[in-house]
Every structure is written in C-alpha cells, then in structure tokens.
N, C-alpha and C positions, 0 to 999 in steps of 0.2 A: 637124414640120410640113413638108409637101412644097411644091414649087413650085406644083403644081396646087391645093393647099389655099389658098395665098396668092393665086393668081390668081382663085380661085373665091370668095374672101371678099367680104363686102358692103363696098362702097366707102363712105367717110365722105361725108356731105353737104357741100356747099359752105358757106362762112361765112354767106352770106345766108340759106340754108335753116335753118341752126342758130339764127341770131338770130330768124328768124321763128317757129321752133318754141318759143322761149322767150316768145313773145308780144310781142316788141318790134317797133316799126314800121320801115319802110325807112330812116328818118333815122338810126336807131341803126347800121345797116350803113354808111351813107355816112360818118358821123362816125368810126366805128371804123376805116375804111380810111385815115383821115388820121393815125393814130398812127404813131410812129416805126418800129416793127418792120416796117411795110409796106416800108420801104426795104431791109430785110435780105432779105426774100424776095419783093420786089415786082418792079419793072421794071428793065431794063437802063439805060434813060435816067436813072432815078432814081439808080441805083448810080453812073453816070458823073457826074451832076450834083452829088451830095451827098458822095461818098466817095472819088472818084478824081481825080487831076490828072495832066496830061501833062507829062513832064519835057522838058528842052531837046532830048534826043535822040529824042523821040517815044514813050517808054515810058509806060504808065499806072502810076502809083504811088499807094498810099494817101495821102490828104491829111490834114492835121491836122484834128482834130475841131473845126471852126469853125461847125458848124450848131447853132444854139441849139435847145433842146428846147422844143417847143410846149406850152403849158399844158394842152391837151387830154389829153396823155399822163399828166398827174398827176390828171386828173379821170375820164376815160372808163373806164380799167381798174379803178380802185377801185370805181366805181359798179357795174360788172359783177360784181366779187367780192362786194360787198354783196348784190346781187341773188341770187347763188348761195347766199350764207350764209342769206338769208331763206328761200329755197326748201328748202334742206337742213334748216333748223330746223323748218319746217312738216312735213317728212317724218319727222324724228326724234321730235319731241315731238307726240304725238297729243292730249294734253289741252290745252285752250285756256289754262288757268292756267300751264302750263309754257312754252308758246310765246310768250305775250304779252310777258314781260320781254325775251326775246331779240330779238323783232321790234322792240320799242321801242328797244333798244340799236342795232340795225342802222339803224333809221330816224333816230335822233339823229345817228349818224355821217354818214349820207347828207346830212342837212340841213346839217351843219357843212361838209362838202366843198362843197356847192352854195353856201353863204354865202361861203366863201373864194374859190371860183371866180368868183362874181359881182363880188367886189371887183377881180378881175384883168381879166375880159373883159366885164363888164357883163351885158347881156341876151342875148348871143350864144348861150348854152346853153339858154335857156328855150324851151319849146314855144310855138308860135304857135297861138292859139285857132282852132278850126275846121279845122285841117289834119290 
C-alpha cells in the first residue's frame, strides 16, 4: 500500500456518527464520552488533572492511580458489547427459532447488568419519558 493509497482511503466516521448509525440516541454518545478511556486519548487538561502531578522542581510526573473508576465504565461498555452480540446473532442466525434463544440470553444479561447498576446509581441510567 502506498502513501497515496493511505491518503486516498475513506476516513472513519467520528464516534457520534458511528453511534447514530447503530440507532442509538445522542445521550448514548454523551454518556460514552464519560468513560475512563476518554482520559487516555482525550484532552490535555484531563491528562494533567487526572494522571500527572508536578514535582517540587516543576517537572510533570505520572501520579499514583488515585482516580476511582466510575460505575458507568462497568455498565456502558458491556451494554454496547451486548448490543453488538444481538445484532451479530441476528445476522448469523437467519431462522427465528435459532436466533430467539441467543437474543433471550443477551437480553437476560442486559437486564441483570441494569439491575446491578440500579442498585449502585439508582435511576441515573434510566431513560426519561418523552425525551
């Protein structure tokens, strides 16, 4: 592959466009941007605030990992994976009698994750009616 081939290749869509193409609403994008990996490839202020500290002589050094993991990280990503598994199952299994058990399994795991999450954060993760 040449430099021209790489430069001429189709660019990947941004995250918001990818989430929209999956049929999720704008809130999914907003919540997704709050997960921890955003700090890895996010903003310089976030890097400075969460992962670096200034030494006595003015050098920036990695700081101890004292930022607690937010519960959304344990909920949001698995729900996306389950959504992908559901769509993949619908693609692979053409017969309804083959896909139904797999979709049931995925849905039962999704419900369990949401139950555990509601124990931790209450109704923060529930959709608001009419929005």
